[in-house]
Phi, psi and omega in degrees: 000322180295319180296321178299313179299316179293321178294318183287320182087155186298322183293315180294318180299327178292334181279336189265147172278068184223144176230149175245132183228123178250127182227143173254016184247009187298331180296332183256009168085007178236025180292326182250029181280348180201167174103357175241160187287154178303331181289350182297124183244338183222154179223137172244122186253128179246122179252159177276161177218132182282125175230153177143181179293136179064031171234159184281340182284161172213173183281353184254358182210177178292137180249128179251113185299326182301332177290344180248042187299337179275347183076173176301143181270000000 
């Protein structure tokens, strides 16, 4: 999302009916309960995925964090 904002630039973003919302609460289900305008009609949600050595996720497929419940070793 940050890359999209930087690529579009501030002037273009002001012309578009788009908002960006960053939350650190999505895991507990209340990250998007507030903070975006009432005019919002659609949402595109981007979630994180754990990748790295000794974790089940990878960069080529969906990563499910629960599979890595012990975390990196």
